[in-house]
C-alpha positions as CSV (number, residue, x, y, z in Angstrom):
1,M,13.2,-8.1,-3.5
2,F,15.1,-4.9,-4.1
3,G,15.9,-4.1,-0.3
4,T,14.4,-2.5,3.2
5,Q,13.3,0.8,4.2
6,K,13.3,1.7,8.4
7,V,10.3,3.8,8.1
8,N,8.2,5.9,10.8
9,V,4.6,5.2,9.6
10,T,2.2,3.5,12.3
11,L,-1.6,2.7,11.6
12,T,-4.7,4.0,13.2
13,S,-6.7,1.6,15.4
14,R,-9.0,1.7,12.9
15,A,-6.6,0.6,10.2
16,K,-5.4,-2.3,12.3
17,S,-8.4,-4.0,12.3
18,R,-9.4,-3.5,8.8
19,I,-5.6,-5.1,8.1
20,D,-6.2,-7.9,10.1
21,R,-9.8,-8.8,9.6
22,D,-8.9,-8.7,5.3
23,L,-5.5,-11.0,6.8
24,A,-7.4,-13.1,8.5
25,L,-10.1,-13.7,5.5
26,I,-6.8,-14.5,2.9
27,K,-6.0,-18.0,2.2
28,L,-2.4,-16.9,2.2
29,R,0.4,-19.2,3.9
30,S,2.5,-16.5,4.5
31,P,0.4,-12.9,4.3
32,I,2.3,-9.5,3.7
33,F,-0.2,-6.1,3.5
34,C,0.9,-4.0,0.0
35,L,0.6,0.0,0.2
36,S,0.4,1.4,-3.8
37,W,-0.2,4.6,-5.5
38,G,-2.4,4.0,-8.7
39,T,-5.6,2.9,-9.9
40,T,-7.6,0.1,-10.0
41,A,-9.9,-0.6,-12.8
42,G,-12.4,-3.3,-14.8
43,R,-15.5,-3.9,-16.3
44,V,-18.8,-2.9,-14.9
45,N,-21.2,-3.6,-17.0
46,G,-19.7,-5.0,-19.8
47,Q,-17.7,-1.3,-19.6
48,W,-13.6,-0.4,-18.8
49,I,-14.4,2.1,-15.4
50,E,-10.6,3.2,-14.4
51,S,-10.6,4.8,-10.9
52,P,-8.5,8.1,-10.2
53,L,-5.7,8.0,-8.4
54,K,-5.2,6.2,-5.0
55,W,-3.7,5.2,-2.8
56,T,-4.8,1.0,-2.3
57,I,-3.5,-1.4,-0.2
58,G,-3.3,-5.7,-1.3
59,Y,-2.1,-8.7,0.2
60,N,0.3,-11.0,-1.9
61,E,2.2,-14.7,-0.8
62,R,5.5,-12.8,2.2
63,D,7.9,-14.7,-0.1
64,T,6.5,-14.7,-3.6
65,A,6.5,-10.7,-3.0
66,V,9.6,-9.8,-1.4
67,E,11.6,-12.3,-2.9
68,Y,11.3,-10.6,-6.8
69,E,9.9,-7.2,-6.8
70,G,9.6,-4.3,-4.9
71,W,10.7,-3.0,-1.7
72,L,10.1,-3.7,2.4
73,G,9.3,-1.6,4.6
74,I,10.5,-1.8,7.9
75,A,7.4,0.1,11.0
76,D,8.1,-0.7,14.6
77,T,5.3,-2.9,15.1
78,F,4.3,-4.6,11.2
79,E,6.0,-5.1,8.3
80,F,5.2,-4.0,4.4
81,H,5.7,-3.6,1.0
82,V,6.1,-1.9,-2.1
83,I,6.3,-1.9,-5.7
84,Q,7.5,2.0,-6.0
85,E,10.2,3.0,-3.9
86,W,9.2,6.3,-3.5
87,V,6.2,5.3,-1.1
88,L,8.1,4.4,1.9
89,Q,9.6,8.2,1.3
90,A,6.4,9.2,1.4
91,V,4.9,7.2,4.2
92,D,7.6,8.3,6.6
93,N,6.6,10.0,9.6
94,R,2.9,9.2,9.0
95,T,0.0,7.7,10.2
96,L,-2.7,5.9,8.0
97,D,-5.5,5.5,8.0
98,I,-8.7,3.3,6.1
99,D,-11.6,4.7,6.5
100,E,-15.2,2.9,6.7
101,N,-15.4,2.4,2.7
102,G,-11.6,1.1,2.8
103,Q,-10.6,5.0,1.6
104,I,-6.7,5.5,2.4
105,S,-5.5,8.4,3.8
106,F,-2.8,9.4,5.7
107,A,-2.3,12.0,8.6
108,P,-0.4,14.3,8.1
109,P,-1.4,13.9,4.3
110,I,1.6,13.3,1.9
111,P,2.5,17.1,-0.3
112,P,1.2,16.3,-4.2
113,E,5.2,16.5,-4.6
114,L,6.0,13.7,-2.8
115,I,3.7,11.7,-5.3
116,D,4.1,9.3,-8.0
117,P,7.4,12.0,-8.3
118,P,8.4,12.8,-12.3
119,G,10.5,10.3,-13.5
120,N,8.7,7.5,-11.9
121,A,5.6,5.2,-14.2
122,K,2.7,5.6,-12.8
123,Q,1.3,2.4,-11.3
124,R,-1.6,0.1,-12.5
125,V,-2.3,-1.9,-9.7
């Protein structure tokens, strides 16, 4: 792990319910949720499809994720893992929401200049 940082980020009740539900369903020994900015990609009917850049969440084994790469974000009521350090600054003083379609948003919105600042490589998740 490259470091830890205290951040002032909260979850809406809807986001907390979604994350709690996901954590209950996955088969990881000690899961942690991971927040990333990037694209998702894969084959659909034999054709390579890549999504637009967006916020995504995933789940990893806590020990593996924080031991080998990325940063640990420490909020008042939860911890989360990020690969891109700038994400910690971007989400600070915001509330994360996840809608019924899995779309992630923040309030107040994160200004474009804070998302993937110049000099950072685009991250594929």
